[in-house]
Structure formats: C-alpha cells, structure tokens
One Martini backbone bead per residue (centre of mass of N, CA, C, O) as a GRO file, in nm:
protein
   76
    1MET     BB    1 -12.103   0.711  -0.545
    2TYR     BB    2 -11.773   0.772  -0.630
    3SER     BB    3 -11.532   0.599  -0.838
    4LYS     BB    4 -11.268   0.456  -1.002
    5LYS     BB    5 -11.456   0.284  -1.177
    6ASP     BB    6 -11.588   0.523  -1.317
    7ASP     BB    7 -11.334   0.617  -1.457
    8LEU     BB    8 -11.286   0.360  -1.618
    9CYS     BB    9 -11.554   0.364  -1.773
   10SER     BB   10 -11.499   0.634  -1.911
   11ILE     BB   11 -11.247   0.548  -2.062
   12ILE     BB   12 -11.367   0.312  -2.219
   13SER     BB   13 -11.577   0.485  -2.375
   14LYS     BB   14 -11.354   0.659  -2.527
   15ILE     BB   15 -11.224   0.447  -2.703
   16GLY     BB   16 -11.479   0.414  -2.901
   17GLN     BB   17 -11.470   0.747  -2.975
   18GLY     BB   18 -11.175   0.857  -3.050
   19ASP     BB   19 -10.980   0.964  -2.837
   20ASP     BB   20 -10.680   1.114  -2.885
   21LEU     BB   21 -10.544   1.123  -2.607
   22LEU     BB   22 -10.598   0.832  -2.526
   23GLU     BB   23 -10.455   0.706  -2.768
   24GLN     BB   24 -10.175   0.823  -2.705
   25ILE     BB   25 -10.141   0.696  -2.428
   26TYR     BB   26 -10.175   0.406  -2.515
   27GLU     BB   27  -9.935   0.396  -2.715
   28THR     BB   28  -9.717   0.464  -2.512
   29ILE     BB   29  -9.763   0.229  -2.317
   30LYS     BB   30  -9.737   0.000  -2.521
   31THR     BB   31  -9.445   0.060  -2.606
   32GLU     BB   32  -9.316   0.052  -2.321
   33MET     BB   33  -9.404  -0.236  -2.252
   34ALA     BB   34  -9.253  -0.378  -2.479
   35GLU     BB   35  -8.974  -0.289  -2.387
   36TYR     BB   36  -8.986  -0.408  -2.103
   37ILE     BB   37  -9.039  -0.704  -2.181
   38ASP     BB   38  -8.785  -0.739  -2.350
   39GLU     BB   39  -8.596  -0.698  -2.108
   40GLN     BB   40  -8.710  -0.929  -1.924
   41ARG     BB   41  -8.651  -1.175  -2.116
   42THR     BB   42  -8.330  -1.161  -2.044
   43GLN     BB   43  -8.396  -1.272  -1.777
   44ALA     BB   44  -8.354  -1.478  -1.541
   45GLY     BB   45  -8.663  -1.657  -1.498
   46TYR     BB   46  -8.837  -1.579  -1.722
   47TYR     BB   47  -9.209  -1.603  -1.744
   48HIS     BB   48  -9.466  -1.492  -1.919
   49ASN     BB   49  -9.723  -1.647  -1.801
   50LYS     BB   50  -9.640  -1.528  -1.492
   51PHE     BB   51  -9.578  -1.225  -1.475
   52PHE     BB   52  -9.892  -1.102  -1.427
   53LYS     BB   53  -9.932  -1.297  -1.153
   54ASN     BB   54  -9.721  -1.109  -1.011
   55GLU     BB   55  -9.686  -0.866  -0.782
   56ARG     BB   56  -9.395  -0.783  -0.837
   57SER     BB   57  -9.426  -0.735  -1.142
   58ILE     BB   58  -9.644  -0.521  -1.124
   59GLY     BB   59  -9.471  -0.324  -0.961
   60LEU     BB   60  -9.249  -0.288  -1.174
   61VAL     BB   61  -9.430  -0.173  -1.393
   62ARG     BB   62  -9.542   0.065  -1.236
   63ASN     BB   63  -9.265   0.198  -1.180
   64PHE     BB   64  -9.174   0.230  -1.470
   65LEU     BB   65  -9.413   0.412  -1.565
   66LYS     BB   66  -9.384   0.631  -1.350
   67LYS     BB   67  -9.099   0.721  -1.425
   68LYS     BB   68  -9.159   0.790  -1.731
   69ASN     BB   69  -9.454   0.961  -1.668
   70GLY     BB   70  -9.598   1.042  -1.381
   71PHE     BB   71  -9.933   0.915  -1.416
   72ILE     BB   72  -9.962   0.662  -1.254
   73ASP     BB   73 -10.250   0.490  -1.140
   74VAL     BB   74 -10.437   0.308  -0.919
   75ILE     BB   75 -10.702   0.087  -0.998
   76GLN     BB   76 -10.955  -0.077  -0.777
   0.00000   0.00000   0.00000
C-alpha cells in the first residue's frame, strides 16, 4: 500500500541529493514563512513558543501558503 508518508520519505531523500526544484521550493516556502512569522509577531497575544503548537495557527499558516502558492497539500 502506497501512502502520503511514502511521498514524504521520497521528498526527504531528494533533499540530500541536491534536487534543484525541491531546493527552490524549500527556499520559497522558507522565505514566505519568515515574512508571515514577522507579520504575526506584531499581533497582540503572539507568543512564538506556542504558535506552532496551536491548530488554529497551523491552519492560518497552511491557508497563507496555499493562497500564495496554490500547491500546499497536507501530508498526514
């Protein structure tokens, strides 16, 4: 049986192999995440250590990246 975890393992293996497309996607997401977190830090009640432990915050990040890129899928 093939699963999304298999996809994730495949992606992880490509990271170490220097896959240019994967590297470009990673850099794009990393830059956009930094911009998003910088924006969130200005919001009242933001606490960085708890941000990614909150389902609502994870949903906000997912929606932000999906809007900007249109290719984000959830791997469970």
